C-alpha positions in Angstrom: 2.3 -22.3 -7.0 0.4 -20.4 -9.2 1.3 -20.3 -13.3 3.7 -22.4 -13.5 3.6 -24.0 -16.9 5.4 -26.8 -19.2 7.8 -25.6 -22.1 5.9 -26.7 -24.8 2.4 -27.1 -26.8 2.1 -28.0 -30.1 0.2 -26.0 -32.7 -0.3 -22.8 -30.4 1.1 -19.5 -31.4 3.6 -17.6 -29.7 3.6 -14.3 -28.0 5.4 -12.1 -26.0 3.1 -10.6 -23.0 3.7 -9.2 -19.7 2.5 -12.1 -17.0 1.1 -11.8 -13.6 1.6 -14.7 -11.0 -0.2 -14.0 -7.7 -1.1 -16.6 -4.9 -1.9 -16.3 -1.6 0.1 -16.1 1.5 -0.4 -18.4 4.5 -3.3 -20.0 2.6 -2.9 -23.1 3.9 -2.9 -21.7 7.5 -5.9 -19.5 6.6 -8.4 -22.4 5.6 -7.1 -24.2 8.8 -8.2 -21.9 10.8 -11.4 -20.5 9.0 -12.2 -22.6 5.8 -15.5 -21.4 5.4 -15.1 -18.1 6.2 -12.0 -17.6 3.9 -13.4 -19.2 0.8 -16.4 -16.6 1.3 -14.0 -13.5 1.2 -11.6 -15.1 -1.2 -14.1 -15.4 -3.9 -15.8 -12.0 -2.8 -12.2 -10.4 -3.5 -11.5 -11.9 -6.6 -15.0 -10.5 -7.8 -15.1 -7.2 -6.3 -11.5 -6.3 -6.8 -9.2 -8.7 -8.7 -11.5 -9.8 -12.0 -12.4 -5.9 -12.5 -9.4 -4.4 -11.8 -7.5 -6.8 -14.5 -10.1 -6.2 -16.7 -9.6 -2.3 -16.2 -6.0 -2.4 -17.1 -6.6 -4.3 -20.4 -5.7 -8.2 -18.7 -6.9 -11.2 -19.5 -7.7 -13.2 -16.5 -6.3 -17.0 -17.7 -7.1 -19.0 -14.7 -7.6 -19.4 -11.2 -5.9 -21.7 -8.8 -7.3 -22.9 -5.1 -5.1 -19.6 -3.6 -4.0 -17.8 -6.3 -4.9 -16.6 -10.4 -2.4 -15.9 -13.6 -3.4 -12.9 -15.7 -1.8 -11.7 -19.0 -1.3 -8.2 -20.6 -0.3 -6.9 -23.9 1.7 -4.1 -22.0 3.9 -4.2 -18.8 2.9 -0.9 -17.5 -0.8 -2.2 -17.2 0.5 -5.6 -15.3 2.1 -3.6 -12.9 -0.8 -0.7 -12.7 -2.8 -3.4 -11.8 -0.6 -5.7 -9.1 -0.1 -2.1 -7.4 -4.3 -1.5 -7.2 -5.0 -5.5 -6.2 -2.2 -4.9 -3.6 -3.7 -1.8 -2.4 -7.6 -2.3 -2.6 -6.7 -5.9 -0.7 -5.0 -4.0 2.0 -8.1 -1.4 2.5 -10.1 -4.5 2.6 -7.9 -6.2 5.0 -7.9 -3.9 8.0 -11.8 -4.7 9.1 -10.1 -8.5 10.3 -7.3 -9.0 12.9 -4.2 -9.7 11.3 -4.4 -13.6 11.7 -6.9 -13.2 8.9 -5.7 -11.1 6.5 -5.8 -12.4 2.9 -2.4 -10.8 1.3 -1.4 -11.9 -2.6 2.2 -12.4 -3.2 2.5 -11.2 -6.8 5.5 -11.7 -9.5 4.9 -9.9 -12.8 7.6 -11.1 -16.1 7.4 -10.0 -19.5 8.5 -12.6 -21.9 7.5 -15.1 -24.9 4.9 -17.1 -24.4 2.8 -19.9 -25.7 -1.2 -19.3 -25.7 -3.6 -22.2 -25.8 -7.1 -21.6 -26.0 -7.5 -21.6 -22.1 -3.9 -21.7 -20.5 -0.2 -20.3 -21.5 3.2 -22.3 -20.8 6.7 -21.2 -21.2 9.7 -20.2 -19.4 8.2 -16.5 -19.4 5.1 -17.8 -17.1 8.0 -19.9 -14.6 9.6 -16.7 -14.3 6.5 -14.7 -12.9 5.2 -17.6 -11.1 9.3 -17.8 -9.3 9.0 -14.1 -9.0 5.9 -14.8 -7.4 6.9 -17.5 -4.8 10.1 -15.0 -3.4 7.9 -11.5 -3.5 6.6 -10.2 0.5 3.0 -10.8 1.0 1.2 -7.6 0.3 4.7 -6.9 -2.6 5.2 -6.9 -6.1 8.4 -8.4 -7.6 9.1 -7.9 -11.8 11.9 -8.6 -13.0 14.5 -6.8 -15.1 12.8 -7.5 -18.6 10.2 -5.5 -16.7 12.0 -2.9 -14.7 13.3 -1.6 -18.2 10.0 -1.2 -20.1 8.3 1.1 -17.0 11.3 2.3 -15.3 10.3 6.6 -17.0 6.6 5.4 -17.3 5.3 4.6 -14.0 5.3 6.8 -10.9 6.6 4.2 -8.1 10.6 3.4 -6.8 12.3 0.0 -7.3 14.6 -1.1 -5.5 17.4 -3.6 -7.2 17.8 -7.3 -5.5 20.0 -8.0 -7.8 20.8 -11.0 -10.1 19.1 -14.4 -8.7 19.6 -18.4 -10.3 15.9 -19.3 -10.0 14.7 -22.9 -9.8 15.0 -24.2 -13.9 15.4 -20.9 -15.6 18.7 -21.5 -17.0 19.9 -17.8 -17.2 19.9 -15.5 -14.1 17.1 -12.9 -13.6 17.4 -9.6 -12.4 14.8 -8.7 -10.0 13.2 -6.0 -8.3 10.9 -4.8 -5.5 8.1 -2.1 -6.1 8.6 0.1 -3.2 5.3 1.6 -2.3 6.3 4.7 -0.6 8.6 7.7 -1.3 10.2 7.6 2.2 10.7 3.3 1.2 13.3 4.4 -1.7 15.0 7.1 1.3 15.3 3.7 3.5 16.6 1.7 0.8 19.1 4.0 -0.3 20.2 4.8 3.3 20.3 0.8 3.9 22.4 0.0 1.1 25.0 2.6 2.1 25.3 1.6 6.0 26.3 -2.3 4.2 28.9 -1.1 2.4 30.6 1.4 4.4 30.5 -1.4 7.3 32.0 -4.1 4.4 34.1 -1.1 3.6 35.5 -0.9 7.6 36.0 -4.5 8.0 38.4 -4.8 5.1 40.5 -2.2 6.0 40.6 -3.4 9.3 41.2 -6.6 8.1 43.5 -6.0 5.6 44.9 -3.1 6.1 44.0 -1.3 3.0 42.0 1.3 1.8 39.4 1.2 -0.9 36.6 3.2 -2.4 33.4 2.5 -0.9 31.4 0.8 -3.8 27.5 -0.1 -3.4 26.5 -3.3 -3.6 23.1 -5.3 -5.0 21.3 -6.9 -2.5 20.6 -10.6 -3.3 17.2 -12.3 -2.6 19.2 -14.4 0.0 20.4 -10.5 1.7 17.3 -8.5 1.5 15.5 -9.3 4.4 18.5 -8.5 6.6 19.8 -5.5 4.5 16.9 -3.8 3.5 12.6 -5.0 4.4 10.7 -2.9 2.3 7.4 -4.9 3.0 4.3 -2.9 3.5 4.2 -3.2 7.2 0.6 -3.8 8.9 -0.1 0.1 9.3 0.5 1.1 6.0 -1.8 0.1 3.0 -0.6 -1.6 0.2 1.6 0.2 -2.8 1.3 4.4 -3.1 3.0 4.9 -6.7 6.3 7.4 -5.6 8.8 8.7 -8.5 11.9 7.4 -9.4 14.8 8.1 -11.6 16.3 6.0 -14.5 18.1 3.6 -11.8 16.8 3.3 -8.2 17.4 5.5 -6.2 16.7 8.3 -3.5 13.6 10.4 -4.4 13.0 14.1 -3.1 10.0 12.7 -0.7 7.7 15.4 -1.1 8.4 16.0 -4.7 7.4 12.1 -4.8 4.5 12.8 -2.7 3.2 15.6 -4.6 3.6 13.3 -8.2 1.1 10.9 -6.9 -1.4 13.6 -8.0 -0.4 13.0 -11.7 -1.1 9.5 -12.3 -4.8 8.6 -12.9 -6.2 5.4 -11.1 -3.5 5.1 -8.6 -4.9 6.2 -5.1 -2.5 7.2 -2.8 -2.1 6.1 0.9 -2.3 7.6 4.4 1.1 9.3 5.8 3.0 6.1 6.7 2.9 7.5 10.5 -0.2 7.0 10.7 0.2 3.3 11.8 -3.0 2.2 10.0 -4.4 0.7 6.8 -6.9 2.0 4.8 -10.2 1.0 6.0 -12.7 -1.3 3.1 -16.0 -0.8 1.9 -17.8 -2.6 4.8 -19.8 -5.7 3.3 -23.7 -6.3 2.7 -25.6 -9.0 2.0 -25.0 -10.6 -1.3 -28.1 -10.5 -3.5 -30.0 -13.8 -3.4 -29.1 -16.3 -5.9 -29.5 -15.7 -9.4 -29.4 -12.1 -8.6 -31.7 -9.5 -8.0 -35.5 -9.7 -9.9 -35.9 -6.7 -11.9 -39.4 -5.8 -11.5 -41.7 -3.1 -13.7 -41.1 0.0 -13.0 -43.9 1.0 -10.4 -45.5 4.6 -9.2 -43.1 6.9 -7.6 -44.1 8.5 -4.4 -46.0 11.7 -4.9 -43.9 15.0 -5.5 -43.9 17.3 -2.4 -44.6 20.8 -3.7 -41.6 22.5 -3.2 -39.7 20.4 -4.1 -37.1 19.9 -7.3 -36.4 23.4 -8.4 -33.7 24.0 -9.8 -30.9 26.1 -8.8 -27.5 27.0 -10.6 -24.9 29.7 -8.8 -22.5 30.2 -11.0 -21.7 28.9 -15.1 -20.2 25.6 -14.8 -21.2 25.3 -11.1 -23.5 21.9 -10.4 -27.0 22.0 -11.0 -29.0 22.0 -7.7 -32.4 21.1 -6.1 -34.1 22.2 -3.4 -35.3 19.4 -1.0 -37.9 20.1 1.4 -37.8 20.4 5.6 -39.0 17.0 6.7 -38.5 14.3 9.2 -38.3 10.4 8.1 -36.8 7.2 9.3 -33.5 6.5 8.7 -32.0 3.2 8.2 -32.9 -0.1 8.2 -32.8 -3.8 10.1 -31.2 -5.1 6.8 -27.7 -4.6 8.1 -26.2 -3.7 11.9 -24.4 -1.2 10.3 -28.3 0.7 9.5 -29.3 0.3 12.9 -30.8 1.2 15.0 -33.4 2.8 12.6 -34.0 6.1 13.8 -36.4 9.6 13.2 -34.4 12.7 11.8 -35.5 15.8 11.2 -33.4 18.0 8.1 -34.1 21.2 7.9 -34.3 22.5 4.0 -31.2 22.8 2.0 -29.9 22.2 -1.9 -28.4 19.2 -3.7 -26.8 18.6 -6.3 -28.9 17.0 -9.2 -26.4 15.0 -10.1 -23.1 13.7 -9.1 -19.9 16.5 -9.8 -18.9 15.6 -13.8 -15.8 15.7 -15.0 -16.0 19.0 -16.9 -17.0 20.2 -13.2 -14.0 19.0 -12.0 -11.5 20.0 -14.5 -13.4 23.7 -14.1 -11.5 23.1 -10.4 -8.5 22.0 -11.8 -7.6 24.8 -13.9 -7.9 27.1 -11.0 -5.3 25.3 -9.6 -7.5 24.4 -6.4 -8.3 20.1 -7.0 -5.7 17.8 -7.8 -5.8 16.4 -11.6 -6.7 12.8 -10.9 -9.8 12.5 -13.0 -10.3 11.0 -16.1 -13.1 10.6 -18.9 -15.9 12.8 -21.1 -17.6 15.6 -19.4 -20.9 14.5 -18.7 -19.0 11.1 -16.9 -19.2 11.4 -13.0 -15.4 12.5 -11.8 -14.0 9.7 -9.9 -11.4 8.0 -8.6 -11.3 10.8 -6.0 -10.3 10.9 -2.1 -12.9 12.3 0.8 -9.7 15.1 1.2 -10.4 15.5 -2.9 -13.9 15.8 -2.1 -13.5 19.0 0.0 -11.1 20.3 -1.9 -13.7 20.7 -4.3 -16.5 21.9 -2.3 -14.2 24.4 -0.5 -12.9 25.5 -3.5 -16.4 26.1 -4.8 -17.6 28.1 -1.8 -14.8 30.3 -2.6 -15.8 31.0 -5.9 -18.9 31.7 -5.6 -19.3 32.9 -1.6 -21.9 30.8 -1.0 -21.3 27.9 1.8 -20.4 24.5 -0.5 -19.9 21.2 1.6 -20.6 17.9 1.4 -24.0 16.3 2.5 -24.2 14.8 6.0 -25.1 11.1 5.7 -28.9 12.3 7.4 -29.7 14.6 4.3 -28.0 12.2 1.4 -30.3 9.3 2.7 -33.2 11.8 3.2 -33.2 13.2 -0.8 -32.2 9.1 -1.8 -35.5 8.6 -0.3 -37.6 11.1 -1.4 -40.7 10.2 1.2 -40.8 6.4 -0.2 -39.4 4.0 3.2 -38.7 1.0 1.1 -35.2 -0.6 0.0 -35.1 1.7 -2.8 -37.3 4.9 -3.8 -39.3 3.4 -6.3 -40.4 0.3 -4.5 -38.6 -2.9 -2.9 -37.5 -4.7 -6.3 -35.1 -3.7 -9.0 -36.3 -1.9 -11.7 -35.2 -0.7 -15.2 -33.5 2.2 -15.3 -33.3 3.3 -11.9 -30.0 1.6 -10.6 -26.7 1.4 -12.6 -25.5 -1.6 -10.5 -24.2 -5.2 -11.1 -27.0 -7.6 -12.4 -29.2 -4.6 -12.5 -30.3 -4.2 -15.7 -29.8 -2.5 -19.0 -27.9 -0.1 -19.8 -24.6 -1.2 -18.1 -21.2 -1.2 -18.6 -18.7 -3.1 -16.2 -15.8 -1.2 -17.6 -17.7 2.4 -16.1 -20.5 4.0 -14.7 -23.4 5.3 -16.6 -22.9 9.4 -17.7 -25.0 11.2 -15.1 -28.6 11.5 -15.8 -28.9 8.2 -17.7 -31.2 7.4 -14.9 -34.6 8.6 -13.7 -34.9 11.1 -11.3 -36.8 10.7 -7.9 -39.7 12.6 -6.7 -37.1 15.5 -5.2 -35.9 15.9 -8.9 -32.4 14.3 -7.9 -30.7 11.7 -10.2 -28.0 8.6 -9.6 -28.6 7.4 -6.1 -28.5 4.0 -6.5 -24.8 2.7 -8.5 -22.8 4.8 -10.7 -20.1 6.4 -8.3 -20.6 5.6 -4.6 -20.8 9.2 -3.2 -18.5 11.2 -0.2 -20.7 12.6 2.6 -19.4 14.7 5.4 -20.0 12.0 8.3 -17.2 10.3 10.0 -17.8 6.3 10.3 -19.5 4.9 13.5 -20.1 1.2 12.7 -23.7 2.2 14.0 -26.3 4.6 14.5 -26.1 4.4 18.1 -26.1 8.1 19.2 -26.0 9.8 15.7 -27.7 13.1 15.5 -31.3 13.5 14.8 -31.0 16.9 13.3 -29.9 16.1 9.5 -26.4 17.2 10.3 -22.9 15.4 10.1 -21.4 13.2 12.6 -18.3 14.5 12.6 -15.1 14.8 14.6 -11.3 16.1 14.2 -9.0 13.8 12.3 -11.7 10.9 11.9 -9.4 8.2 9.6 -12.0 7.0 8.1 -15.7 8.8 6.0 -18.6 7.3 4.9 -19.9 6.5 1.3 -23.5 6.6 -0.2 -25.3 5.0 -2.8 -23.0 1.7 -3.7 -21.3 1.6 -7.6 -21.5 0.2 -11.1 -18.7 -2.7 -9.6 -21.5 -3.3 -6.4 -24.8 -5.4 -6.3 -28.2 -4.1 -6.0 -27.9 -4.8 -1.8 -25.1 -1.3 -1.9 -27.9 0.6 -3.8 -30.2 0.8 -1.8 -31.8 4.0 -0.2 -30.2 2.6 3.6 -26.7 0.8 2.1 -23.9 2.6 3.7 -19.9 2.5 3.0 -17.0 3.6 4.3 -13.5 4.3 3.4 -10.1 5.9 4.0 -10.0 9.7 4.6 -7.1 9.9 1.9 -7.2 7.3 -0.6 -8.7 7.3 -4.1 -10.4 4.5 -5.5 -11.8 4.6 -8.9 -15.6 4.0 -7.8 -15.6 7.0 -5.6 -16.7 10.3 -6.2 -19.1 13.2 -5.0 -22.2 15.1 -5.2 -22.1 19.0 -3.2 -24.7 20.3 -1.4 -25.2 24.0 0.4 -27.9 24.9 2.8 -30.7 27.3 1.4 
């Protein structure tokens, strides 16, 4: 069990802290069936999901164990937010695998007094978090009553009380709450509670011949799987925040879903009826040992005579660049999803010089046409956006300007990113300074956020921020290869596709994601903090 500690360390300071303990459900079984594959995926998840998410929520990773980790936070609110994002991100990654290979964390969060050593933490506060983690459902989050009291009116999600429980080696009973992932779960819990209360009353009336007023009982840990099951289903992603009153109760589902848009950093799940989990980013080959080699800046390819002319269709509209018509070889042999390499003819079009900024996005919010989910300074790239959010923005921009704004097609994006080049990057085969905003790609780099737009060199077409920063949604539905892809530069789309393509990689990824040909995909309706957009329109 991750995080369980002894009770005293002489000479170390004490403090009040929120403790997050997590371990993997069925870890021994996973290792027994595929030891090397499980270990490789576990390390990748820690590097790309767990560690960055803890940092983003102002936490400190105390230690990792074979199948878990322990983290400490100053704020219980940030600790629970961190737990929710980790669970949703893990659920998204799992869907590329059969269920028997899923890595699912159980997470417990407690607020308590702990002893802080140089490389570990100790005390009952840690032990309670570890006990909660052990009780949690795979993919679920359990919190103590102390955490609940601190966050109940601050975090937009539902809670289900599981009653006071006597935990092993803990003196006093601990009140336990399950964090409920969607509004329907809150309603379901309330209905199930009512059912069992009514059934109990009827039984007493029959046996005793006397009436009594129906009381709503709380469920214990031992009864919770029989009386109410709120664990995330195999067909839904991990937690989505949903509003709740001060005490666990049944909220209005429609209002709860609407309220999700107001919580920054908390991406929503697709509707429960979809029967599927979010689709994860497709892994690309890792960088060579020691990280990518950063080379001197090579001379850029020659700029076409009719490329790079600037356009701006309204005050506050994104700046556009004219991209000339032409043909190119799309794809690469580096990843199966980038095959077969094929020739595509692209018509002239206009593309955003930069990703859409926070200031540009907020104009859409002010017009009540986009959700208020983006945070940052005006020149930061807008992020934490789903494909549906991106569609709302281009629809609003088209309506505002009277011009057919849209997301670029995947072929248009790669054509503009290559700008006449044929190598891994538009500037050559090796990473170079100030060309990409990604992990291990050189300075400037901030592990907590992307660079401001325009911080990187422009390619020969006059387009910037194509390698790292924020991954950018395109119009295409996800297809695992290019077999059957259009060759005219149009988007490869069909109605109601479940996942869409992102291009360019993000600041969280390594250099392999920043290649011109690299492809990623994610669920259409799921927000993620590293996802943004760039606009296009025909000329």
